MDTraj code that builds the backbone (N, CA, C; nanometers):
import mdtraj as md
import numpy as np

residues = "MET THR SER MET LYS ILE HIS LYS ASP GLY THR VAL GLU VAL GLU LEU SER THR VAL ILE ASP GLY LYS LEU GLN PHE ASN ASP LEU PHE ILE LYS TYR LEU SER LYS SER ASN ILE ILE VAL ILE GLY TYR ASP THR GLU PRO VAL SER ILE GLU TYR THR PHE TYR ALA ILE ASN LYS GLY LEU PRO VAL SER CYS LYS CYS LYS ILE ASP GLU GLY PHE ARG LEU SER VAL PHE ASP ILE ILE ASN MET GLY LEU GLY".split()
xyz = np.array([
    [6.6039, 0.5193, 2.6949],
    [6.5574, 0.4055, 2.7724],
    [6.5151, 0.4526, 2.9110],
    [6.4093, 0.3965, 2.9601],
    [6.3604, 0.4269, 3.0937],
    [6.3435, 0.2957, 3.1689],
    [6.4053, 0.2866, 3.2870],
    [6.3947, 0.1624, 3.3634],
    [6.4113, 0.1899, 3.5117],
    [6.3604, 0.0958, 3.5911],
    [6.3723, 0.1026, 3.7363],
    [6.4003, -0.0374, 3.7877],
    [6.4973, -0.0472, 3.8794],
    [6.5311, -0.1747, 3.9405],
    [6.5308, -0.1557, 4.0915],
    [6.4576, -0.2434, 4.1609],
    [6.4486, -0.2380, 4.3062],
    [6.5351, -0.3505, 4.3634],
    [6.6303, -0.3136, 4.4483],
    [6.7175, -0.4126, 4.5113],
    [6.6590, -0.4572, 4.6449],
    [6.6991, -0.5742, 4.6908],
    [6.6467, -0.6296, 4.8169],
    [6.6757, -0.5390, 4.9364],
    [6.7844, -0.4630, 4.9312],
    [6.8178, -0.3745, 5.0432],
    [6.7391, -0.2432, 5.0401],
    [6.6494, -0.2272, 4.9425],
    [6.5665, -0.1079, 4.9327],
    [6.6214, -0.0005, 4.8414],
    [6.7371, -0.0231, 4.7828],
    [6.7936, 0.0731, 4.6888],
    [6.7141, 0.0696, 4.5587],
    [6.6821, 0.1868, 4.5084],
    [6.6090, 0.2001, 4.3827],
    [6.7067, 0.2550, 4.2796],
    [6.7259, 0.1801, 4.1717],
    [6.8160, 0.2197, 4.0637],
    [6.7309, 0.2603, 3.9445],
    [6.7531, 0.3836, 3.8940],
    [6.6695, 0.4340, 3.7852],
    [6.7535, 0.4837, 3.6687],
    [6.6949, 0.4756, 3.5511],
    [6.7510, 0.5359, 3.4304],
    [6.6353, 0.5978, 3.3544],
    [6.6515, 0.7250, 3.3194],
    [6.5467, 0.7984, 3.2485],
    [6.6010, 0.8571, 3.1196],
    [6.5199, 0.8517, 3.0156],
    [6.5512, 0.9173, 2.8888],
    [6.5367, 1.0680, 2.9082],
    [6.6195, 1.1452, 2.8389],
    [6.6057, 1.2912, 2.8436],
    [6.5610, 1.3463, 2.7080],
    [6.4920, 1.2625, 2.6325],
    [6.4381, 1.3063, 2.5039],
    [6.2970, 1.3626, 2.5232],
    [6.2161, 1.2936, 2.6036],
    [6.0790, 1.3376, 2.6324],
    [6.0553, 1.3300, 2.7825],
    [5.9461, 1.3905, 2.8302],
    [5.9099, 1.3818, 2.9715],
    [5.8961, 1.2359, 3.0133],
    [5.9372, 1.2049, 3.1346],
    [5.9236, 1.0697, 3.1853],
    [5.9139, 1.0699, 3.3364],
    [5.8496, 0.9662, 3.3897],
    [5.8340, 0.9557, 3.5345],
    [5.8404, 0.8094, 3.5742],
    [5.9141, 0.7819, 3.6806],
    [5.9178, 0.6493, 3.7413],
    [5.8758, 0.6655, 3.8866],
    [5.8043, 0.5665, 3.9379],
    [5.7568, 0.5756, 4.0755],
    [5.7627, 0.4399, 4.1427],
    [5.8054, 0.4404, 4.2705],
    [5.8056, 0.3216, 4.3546],
    [5.7471, 0.3634, 4.4889],
    [5.6304, 0.3086, 4.5214],
    [5.5551, 0.3532, 4.6392],
    [5.5370, 0.5045, 4.6295],
    [5.5797, 0.5821, 4.7301],
    [5.5643, 0.7277, 4.7266],
    [5.6812, 0.7985, 4.6583],
    [5.7937, 0.7303, 4.6393],
    [5.9115, 0.7904, 4.5790],
    [5.8925, 0.8061, 4.4274],
    [5.9201, 0.9256, 4.3747],
    [5.9123, 0.9435, 4.2294],
    [6.0377, 1.0136, 4.1778],
    [6.0704, 0.9841, 4.0544],
    [6.1797, 1.0474, 3.9812],
    [6.1189, 1.0909, 3.8488],
    [6.1260, 1.2200, 3.8194],
    [6.0573, 1.2725, 3.7017],
    [6.1509, 1.3622, 3.6221],
    [6.1502, 1.3452, 3.4887],
    [6.2267, 1.4321, 3.3995],
    [6.1304, 1.5229, 3.3251],
    [6.1596, 1.6516, 3.3281],
    [6.0784, 1.7522, 3.2591],
    [6.1625, 1.8097, 3.1450],
    [6.1293, 1.7715, 3.0212],
    [6.2135, 1.8067, 2.9063],
    [6.2173, 1.9566, 2.8775],
    [6.1080, 2.0251, 2.8969],
    [6.1019, 2.1680, 2.8645],
    [6.2015, 2.2483, 2.9489],
    [6.2125, 2.2143, 3.0760],
    [6.3052, 2.2855, 3.1644],
    [6.4357, 2.2091, 3.1856],
    [6.4468, 2.0871, 3.1310],
    [6.5667, 2.0037, 3.1407],
    [6.6047, 1.9737, 3.2862],
    [6.5048, 1.9470, 3.3707],
    [6.5352, 1.9147, 3.5105],
    [6.4820, 1.7764, 3.5474],
    [6.5467, 1.7194, 3.6478],
    [6.5060, 1.5926, 3.7076],
    [6.4635, 1.6250, 3.8506],
    [6.3437, 1.5854, 3.8875],
    [6.2905, 1.6109, 4.0205],
    [6.2761, 1.4769, 4.0916],
    [6.3259, 1.4706, 4.2145],
    [6.3142, 1.3494, 4.2962],
    [6.2440, 1.3886, 4.4249],
    [6.1373, 1.3162, 4.4574],
    [6.0630, 1.3502, 4.5764],
    [5.9617, 1.2439, 4.6132],
    [5.8677, 1.2843, 4.6981],
    [5.7639, 1.1940, 4.7460],
    [5.6281, 1.2419, 4.6976],
    [5.5497, 1.1500, 4.6441],
    [5.4159, 1.1793, 4.5951],
    [5.3186, 1.1689, 4.7116],
    [5.3197, 1.2713, 4.7944],
    [5.2335, 1.2778, 4.9120],
    [5.1490, 1.4042, 4.9015],
    [5.0644, 1.4270, 4.9968],
    [4.9840, 1.5496, 4.9995],
    [5.0375, 1.6399, 5.1089],
    [5.0987, 1.7517, 5.0813],
    [5.1394, 1.7993, 4.9496],
    [5.2650, 1.7256, 4.9019],
    [5.2957, 1.7370, 4.7730],
    [5.4138, 1.6740, 4.7148],
    [5.5380, 1.7299, 4.7838],
    [5.6325, 1.6415, 4.8147],
    [5.7562, 1.6807, 4.8813],
    [5.8728, 1.6616, 4.7845],
    [5.9274, 1.7724, 4.7353],
    [6.0426, 1.7661, 4.6449],
    [6.1691, 1.7669, 4.7293],
    [6.2500, 1.6616, 4.7141],
    [6.3714, 1.6466, 4.7934],
    [6.4958, 1.6941, 4.7188],
    [6.5035, 1.6662, 4.5890],
    [6.6212, 1.7019, 4.5091],
    [6.5770, 1.7513, 4.3720],
    [6.6559, 1.8451, 4.3179],
    [6.6375, 1.8911, 4.1811],
    [6.7746, 1.8875, 4.1135],
    [6.7813, 1.8188, 4.0010],
    [6.9028, 1.8097, 3.9208],
    [6.8720, 1.8604, 3.7811],
    [6.9754, 1.8795, 3.6998],
    [6.9562, 1.9076, 3.5586],
    [7.0337, 1.8036, 3.4782],
    [6.9889, 1.7776, 3.3573],
    [7.0589, 1.6839, 3.2695],
    [7.1765, 1.7577, 3.2071],
    [7.2970, 1.7074, 3.2268],
    [7.4162, 1.7715, 3.1736],
    [7.4153, 1.7649, 3.0209],
    [7.3916, 1.6472, 2.9653],
    [7.3854, 1.6285, 2.8207],
    [7.2448, 1.5837, 2.7829],
    [7.1615, 1.6818, 2.7470],
    [7.0241, 1.6511, 2.7076],
    [7.0263, 1.5594, 2.5853],
    [6.9421, 1.4577, 2.5856],
    [6.9388, 1.3588, 2.4786],
    [7.0038, 1.2282, 2.5205],
    [7.0954, 1.2346, 2.6189],
    [7.1548, 1.1133, 2.6756],
    [7.0799, 1.0781, 2.8035],
    [7.0680, 0.9501, 2.8369],
    [6.9950, 0.9132, 2.9580],
    [7.0644, 0.9615, 3.0854],
    [6.9845, 0.9817, 3.1888],
    [7.0354, 1.0112, 3.3228],
    [7.0090, 0.8886, 3.4093],
    [7.0933, 0.8676, 3.5094],
    [7.0694, 0.7555, 3.5998],
    [7.1211, 0.7888, 3.7386],
    [7.0632, 0.7216, 3.8371],
    [7.1054, 0.7391, 3.9757],
    [7.0492, 0.6249, 4.0587],
    [7.0935, 0.6194, 4.1824],
    [7.0388, 0.5260, 4.2805],
    [6.9857, 0.6087, 4.3968],
    [6.8749, 0.5643, 4.4544],
    [6.8118, 0.6323, 4.5671],
    [6.7911, 0.5322, 4.6790],
    [6.8051, 0.5797, 4.8019],
    [6.7800, 0.4919, 4.9167],
    [6.7317, 0.5763, 5.0336],
    [6.6370, 0.5218, 5.1070],
    [6.5862, 0.5871, 5.2271],
    [6.6505, 0.5179, 5.3461],
    [6.7170, 0.5957, 5.4330],
    [6.7845, 0.5354, 5.5483],
    [6.6882, 0.5192, 5.6663],
    [6.7419, 0.4707, 5.7774],
    [6.6576, 0.4436, 5.8949],
    [6.5913, 0.5696, 5.9501],
    [6.6538, 0.6854, 5.9283],
    [6.5969, 0.8125, 5.9741],
    [6.5021, 0.8730, 5.8725],
    [6.4630, 0.7943, 5.7716],
    [6.3716, 0.8354, 5.6656],
    [6.4261, 0.9519, 5.5830],
    [6.5598, 0.9602, 5.5745],
    [6.6222, 1.0592, 5.4869],
    [6.6522, 0.9926, 5.3544],
    [6.6275, 1.0641, 5.2471],
    [6.6518, 1.0135, 5.1121],
    [6.7924, 1.0519, 5.0689],
    [6.8685, 0.9540, 5.0232],
    [6.9998, 0.9840, 4.9661],
    [6.9994, 0.9439, 4.8195],
    [7.0685, 1.0236, 4.7381],
    [7.0817, 1.0007, 4.5948],
    [7.2308, 0.9891, 4.5664],
    [7.2708, 0.8814, 4.4987],
    [7.4130, 0.8595, 4.4734],
    [7.4314, 0.7887, 4.3399],
    [7.5560, 0.7697, 4.3009],
    [7.5912, 0.7090, 4.1715],
    [7.5185, 0.7799, 4.0575],
    [7.5224, 0.9127, 4.0594],
    [7.4519, 0.9890, 3.9567],
    [7.5363, 0.9951, 3.8285],
    [7.4688, 0.9812, 3.7153],
    [7.5335, 0.9882, 3.5843],
    [7.4550, 1.0872, 3.4983],
    [7.5259, 1.1808, 3.4382],
    [7.4699, 1.2830, 3.3503],
    [7.3709, 1.3737, 3.4232],
    [7.3942, 1.3958, 3.5524],
    [7.3069, 1.4819, 3.6316],
    [7.3923, 1.5786, 3.7129],
    [7.3532, 1.7064, 3.7123],
    [7.4179, 1.8070, 3.7946],
    [7.3173, 1.8637, 3.8933],
    [7.3660, 1.9065, 4.0091],
    [7.2747, 1.9652, 4.1086],
    [7.2183, 2.0952, 4.0553],
    [7.0879, 2.1099, 4.0688],
    [7.0197, 2.2264, 4.0152],
    [6.9948, 2.3323, 4.1181],
])
top = md.Topology()
chain = top.add_chain()
for i, resn in enumerate(residues, 1):
    res = top.add_residue(resn, chain, resSeq=i)
    for name in ("N", "CA", "C"):
        top.add_atom(name, md.element.get_by_symbol(name[0]), res)
traj = md.Trajectory(xyz[None], top)
């Protein structure tokens, strides 16, 4: 299952399948799963692309999920991660 939920406070909640490649995007923020390398990339779709975090799927085949939020200093935080390890 792949889904994205945007909360009123600006928090982005995502769930991505780890069976095939997938990408979710909200404004410039993107979350992408690359099945061949089993990694999840979180960053900004700008020129040039800005990769902020790289994770790996702990159990490939099970979905990964997390929440992302940009604070007042324009720093991206990723929290409530499930089935994701820091890469």
